[in-house]
N, C-alpha and C positions, 0 to 999 in steps of 0.2 A: 288229539284234536277234539275239541268239544263242539257241540252243535252251533255255538255262537261265534266260533273262531272264523276269521276271514281266511278262506282257503284259496291259494293261488293255483289255478288250473290252466294249463296250456294245451290247446287242441291242435293237432297236426292234421294235414290233409283235410282241412275244414273249409269247404266251399261256402258260398253265400247262403245256399239253402240249408246247409248244416248249421251254420252260425245262427240263422233265424230260428231254427227249431230249438237249439240249445238255449238261446236267449229267453225263450218263452218259459223254460222250466228251471233255469238257475235263479236262485234268489239273491238277495243283496249280500249274503255272506260268501258268495263265490266271486273271486276276482279273476275274471276270465280273459284269456288272450287267445284269439283265433288266428290261425296261420293256414294259408292255402298250401304252403309248401309241404311236401311229405317229410316224414322223419327219416333222416339218414345221418351219415357222418358229418355232413356239412351243416345240418340244421339243428342237431341235437343241442347245440349251445343255447338255443332259445328256451330250453327247459330249465335254465338256471333260476333258482329261487322258487320253482314250482314244487308243490307237494304231490300234485296229481297231474298226469298227462292223459289225454284221450288220443286214441290212434285208430286208424282205419285199416282196411284189408291189405294194402300194399306198403304200409309203413315198415321200416326196417327195425325189428326188435331182436336183432342178433346179439350175441354175447358182448361184443365191444360197445354197442349202443347202450345195452342194459348197464354195463359197468359205468359208463359216463353218466347215465341218468341217476344211478345210485350215488355217485360222487357229488352230483349236484343237489342231492337231498330229496329226490323223488321217492315217494313211498308206495304209490298206487298207480298202476297202469290200467286205465279203463278203456277197453276195446269197444268201439262203436259198431260191432259186427259180431256174428256168431262164431266164425272160424278163427282159429288161433295158430295156424300152421306157420305164421311169420314170427312167432315168438319162441325164443330159446327158453323153454320152461325150466330146464335143469339149471341154467344160469340164474334165472329169476329166483328160483328156490334157494340157491346158494347165497345170493345177495340179500335175501329176505324181502324181495319186491313182491307185492301182492298183485295178482292179475285177475281182473273181472271182465265179463263180456256181456253181450246182449244175446242170450241163447235163442230167442225167437222174437221176431218183430212183426212181419206180416208174411206168413207162409203163403197166403193167398196171392200176394204180389208176384212171388217167384213162380208159383204154380201156374198162374194165369199167363205169365210171360212165356213159360215153357210151352203151353198149348198154343200161344200165339206164334211162336217160332215154327211149330209143326205145321200149322195151317198156312202160314206165309210161304214156307218152302214147298208145301204140297200144291197149293193153289196159286202160287207165284204172285201174290198180291203186290209185292214191291216192283215187279216187272210190269204188271198190268197198270199200276199207278202211273209209271213213267210213260208207257205207251199211249194211254188215253190223253195225257197232257200234251203229247205230240200229235194228237189227232189220228193215232193209229189204233184201229179197233179190230185188227186181225187177231184171231185166236191161236194161230200156229205158234207152238212153243209154250203154250200155257196149260197144256193138258195135265190134270191132276188125277187123284184116285180117291175113292170113298174111304174115309176113316173107318166107317162101319165094317166090322168083321175082321179088321186087321189085328195082329198080335203085337202088343206093345210091352217091352221089357223095361222095368224101372229098377235101377240100381240104388238101393237105399230106402229103407222103410220108415224114415222119420216123418215128421208132420208134412213136409213138402211133398215127399214121395207118395205118401198116402193120399194127399189131396189131388195130386196129378192123376193117380189111379182112379179116384172117385170121379173126376171129371171125364176121364177117358171111358169109363164104364157107361157114362151117359151118352157117349158117342156110339156105343155099341161095340167097343173094342174088347178083345180078349186081353186081359191084363195079367202079366206075370211080374213078380217082384222078387228081388234078391236082397237079403240082409243076413249078416252072420248070426243074428239073433232071431229067435222065433218071434213072429209078429201076430199076436192075438187079434189086434185091431184089423189086420189085413183079412183074416178069416171072416170077421163080421162084415167087411165090405165086399166079400166075395172075390178077393184078389188072391190068386194062387201063388204061394211062396215056393220058389224053386232054387236049384243050385245055379251058380253063375254061368257055368258052361251051357246048361240047358237053356238059360235065358238068351245067351249069345246066339245059339244055334237056331232058335225058333222065332225070335222077334223080328217083325218087319220094321219096327221103330224101337230105338233104345235111347233112354234118357237117364242122365246121371244126377243123382241127388244124395251122394254120399260124402262124408268128410274126406279131406285130403290127409292121408297118413302115409308113413313109409310103405305100408302094404298096398295102398290104393294108388300110389304114384304111377302114372303111365298104365293105368288099368286098361285103357284102350291103346293097344300096341299092335305091331305086325302080327303077332301070334293070335291075339284075340280077334282081330279083324278077319283073319283067315278063316275063322270058324263061323262067321256070320253069313247071313243070306246075301246073295248078290243084289245090289241096289238098296241095301239097308239105309235107313235114316238114322243119323246120330245127332243127339241133342245134348248140350252141356250148359247148364245154368248153375253148376256147382263151383268147382275150382278148376282153373286152367290146366294145372299139371296132372289132372286125371287122364288127360289125353296126350299122347306123344305126337307132336306136330309133324315130324318126318313121316311117321306111319300114316297119319291122316292124308298127307300129300300123295303117298304111294297108293293108298286105298282109293282116293279120288281118281287118280290117273288110270288105275286098272278097272274102274267102274264098280268095284266091290262096294264102295260107299256111293250111294245114289243121291244123298242129300246130307248136308252138314249144317247144323245150326249151333252157334256158340255165342254165349254172352260173356265168356271168360276166355283167357288165353294164358298159356303157361309163363310167358314173359310180359304180361300186361303192365307190370309196374312202371315201365318206361314209356308207356303209351296211353293207357286209359285215364279218363277224367281230365284230360287236357286237350287243347286245340292244336293239332299238328298239321292243319290243312295247308299251311304255307312252308312246310318243312319236308325234308327227305326222311322217310322212315327206313331205318337201316336194318330192321329185322327181316331178313330175306324169306324166312319161312312164313311169317305173317303176311307179307306182301304176296307170296306165291299162293297162299290160300285164298286171298281176295280175287285172284284171277279166274277162279272156277265159277261158272255160271250157277252152279247148284250149291253154293256156299252163302250163308247169311250170317253176318256177324253184327252183334250189338255190343256197345261198350260198357259192360257191367251195369246195365240199367234194370235188370230183372227186379231188384229190390225197390226200385225208385218210384214209390207212390207216396202221396201225402200221409196216408195212414202209417206206412212203414217209417218214414222220417220222424214222425211224431213219437212213435213208440220207441225208436232207437234213442231219441233225446231223453224221453221220460225215464227209460231204464238206465241210461248212462248217469243221469242225475241221481236216481235212487241208489245206484251202486256207490256213488261218491258220498252221498249223505249217510248211507249205512256204514261205510268205512269210517267216516268221521265220528259217528256216534259210538261205534264199537271200539275204535282205537287200533293202533298198529299191531298189538299182540292179541287181538281178538281171535276167536275160533273162526272156522271157515264162514265166509260171507255167502249170501244166498246165491249169487251168480259168479262166485269165484271158481277159477279153473283148478281142479285138483291136480297137484303135481306129485307124482309118486316118487 
């Protein structure tokens, strides 16, 4: 493809706000189709005649879908997100499909949302809001604790994890961080890097900012929860499957978990980003979690700021233009996922 070639691009899981952001950055050489439906076995047919598709966090990019995309002539998969656990990378490599992503959009958005969940759970803002609107100004049941002096454990020393640590240092928290790799930036921030078990055992608050891999799947499970302090606060703005839902329920029932804040859920693909207010939700574990008064769930909105949407769209467009300029057989693209 040359720079002046009209490129057919189909975007899946593309809400109105995504479309608006992409429209601002695509030029006249992009023939774009925007679809609100997620990519799956029933919708992959919409990719016919497309050279490029864009996809989001819960789109199905398993081997059968990739095979159909390849049959339709798709050459590039442009993920509008940082994570790629929903992509069968081995099959993509076998088929010769190139996969690019948005490695960073607004780490501030996710870090600030993380702190917001901590504060809301601690000081019960969501409950106070409803009480006052009902004319109820009683303080019973709204007791919180000082963040100052508490020990917070951060799993994952990437940009988001480090930003969360920096913000919590400003609160006067003692911050521990775990990452399998040595983090020089953490030392400069005065954040102590420790082993995972040490973090679990000592933290009053634990927040997850690591990628979802086979090794990190269900990182929070019955065994790890058992090692934590009684009444621990758990926060997850990373990937849902980092936490075992059944283990969370048992931890809440035993009061080992005192607070739980989640912006993600391990089976969120059938739930999040859609309005189910007039429907029955059939995920019993999700519904059980919502019955606990010390659980706060947001619908994968941590990333959702104007700045992040703009950056996601800009990087997605840049990825497509770079691929078009370099060609199908080019060397690794700037934001291409390395497939070993």
